[in-house]
C-alpha positions, 0 to 999 in steps of 0.5 A: 199567350201573345205568342200562341195567338200570333202563331194561330193567326199566322197559321190561319193566314197560311191556310187561307193562302193555300185555299186561294191557290187551289181555287186559282189552279182549279179555275185555270184548269177549267179555263184551259179545258174550255179553251181546248173544247172550243178550239176542237169544236171550231175545227170540226165546224170548219171541216164540215163547212169545207166539205159542204162547200166542196159538195156544193161546188161539185154539184154546180160544176156537174149541173153546168157540165150537163147544161153545156152538153145538152145546149152547147157552150153559152156565149158570154160577154166576160173575158175568155181565154180564147179572146185574150191576145197571146202575149209575145213576151214576159212584159206583155204576159204580165200586163195581160195578167194584171189587166185580167186580174183588175177586171176580175177584182172590179166584178162582184164575187158572185159574178166571178164565181159564175164566170169561172165555170164558163171559162173552164167549159170554154177551155175544155171545149178548146182542149176537145177541139185540139184533141179532135184535130190531133185525132184527125191528123193521126187518122190521116197519117194511118190512112196514108200509111195503109194506102202504101203498097207494103203490107203492114203486118209484113212490113219487114218483107219488102218485095225484092226488086230485080237487079239492073246491069247499072246496079252492079259494081265494075269489079263484079265478074261477068260470070257472077253478073250472069249468074245473078240475073239467072237466079233473079229470073229463076233460070237457076233455081233451087238451093243446090243448083244455086250453090253449085253455080255460085262455086263455079262462077267463083272459079272464074273469078279466081282465074281472072284475079291478080293480086295488087302490089303490096298485098297478099292473095288471101287478105285482098281476095277475100276482103275486097274482091270476093266480097264484091261478088257476094254482095251482088249475088245478095242483091239479086236474091238472098243467099240460101243456107248451103250458099252461105256454108259454101262461102264460109268454107271457101274463105277458110281455105283461101286464108289457109293457103301458103303465102309463099306459094306462087299465084298460079299455084294458088289459083290451081289449088283453089279451083281443085278444092272447089271441084272436090267440094262440089263432088263431095258435098253435093254430087256424091251426097245426093247419090247416097241420099237417092239410093237410101230413099229408093230403098224405102219405096215399096212395090205399088207405092204411091209417092207424093212429092212437092216442088222440084227437088233435084234429090227427090227426082234422083231418088225416084229415078233410082227406084225406077231404075231398080225395077220397082213399080210405083206411081207419083203424085206431083203436087204443084203450086204457083208461081214457080210450077216446079212440080210440073217440071218434075212431073215432065222429067219423071214421065220422060223416064217412064214413071206414072205421074199425076200432076195435082194442085195443092188444093187437092191434097186432102183427097190425094193423101187418102191414097198416098203411101209415102211423102218425099220432100226436098229441103232448102235447109234443116234448122237447129231445132229440127224444123224444115225450111223449104218451098212455101206449101211444104208445111201444108203437105207435111201437116195433111200427111201427118193427119192421114198417117202418111210418113214424111221423109226429108231428103237433105245434104248436110251442107244444108244443115244449120245450127241456127234455130228458126221458130217461125216461117217469117224468119229468113224468108224471101218476098218475091216480086208481086207480078210473079204471083199476080200475073198468071202464065196462062192466057187472059180470059176472053171477053166479048166486045159488044160494039164490034161483035168480036172477041177481045183479050182482057187481063184485069191484073195487067196494071195491078200496081196502079190499082188502089188497095191491092197488096201482094205478098209472095213469100217463097218459103215456109217452116215445117215443125219437127213433129210432122217429119218422120225422118231426115235422110242425109249422106251419113244416115237417116236421123230424126229431125231432133238429131240435126245438131248432133249430126253437125257436130259428128260431121265437123260442121256444115262448112267442112269439106275437101 
């Protein structure tokens, strides 16, 4: 009996302990939940307060910025960055920072907060001043650059300077020296004439050359002596495409010469090769092209030419020699006036000629039957590289359904494609374009009552803001060209690369 009573008592005690544990655990869960909820509420309130603080500061800055723009920066007795001496060392910088920090700590918080926007405004004002100074400096630099005589859109095309005798090396041959000055002043003009004259001057160079002791003719002549002659010609005028092809051919045959051959025999053979090259690639080729073009001229035709191509002149003279009646419009332009020179040669042969300026093209083309144009070069993409103004002639002819034929020897073909007229172009001296060949206009002198001669452009280089661009060549796209007559056949412009491959390249010759 006593054991049962003791067991019941222990069971009751255990039950009470379990109940108390459950109550304690429940209370713990409630406490943790309450603590977490309180923490979340505190974080939310903090975020809201931070957002409101940011909005308030942003509004204050906007208001102060608007006030600064309307009234300008307010003078302040507080410390500003512009009034603080720049520290010259680390110690001075630290002392300055400490003094500034102590001054700020001694001020009330409200004063510090009101001071910060003013300092920021002053710093921004200083930054604006620096930007304004930089802008003024940049504008001044641009203005100074624009005031130069070089045309900015065509800065790469510096006007060509005429050479002086003092510019030539002492190793330049007199024949090459004379040719350089003749080319520079257009006494020898045109790609064909320049190429032939260059090869003939190289014959004189070969005749006067003596191989130094310890070297070979081929190695020293091409790398040293001939290079000096070429450099001088380039300084006078840039080399044309046929001139470059002729130089490559000459270097190739010099290298292939037998080194065991005597120097006199080498000179004789090289001179003979040059004569054969000129005959084959220039003279005979021009004759064949002229005969082919003459057959294209029908009786009563009206031919339009531009410039002074020697091949075009030969073609017209050949057609006239066959008895074909026709007339020619020789279109001319400044400053070279090559069309007028061609017209004089045709008129002397008895051909009916009309000289017209390039601004008359639209009216002339309504009567034209055929356009014959010479070439400085035919490019790898079929474009025509010729005297400036050729593109306008071909374009207006295409609009009026007038066929355009280009007369060009294969020595003027190049595999290099040219995509725009500024590539490989030449900017001639400005006085050639500005200073007219015509006499200056008359002017009445009121004091003396007489007539005086006035040339307003005589001192054009000293005139402020005057810039002259005198490009000598332009590019005619292939779609405006009906055909290209060369010594081998009449081909479309797109077949220029194929013709080069069939003929063995532009530098192949005797």
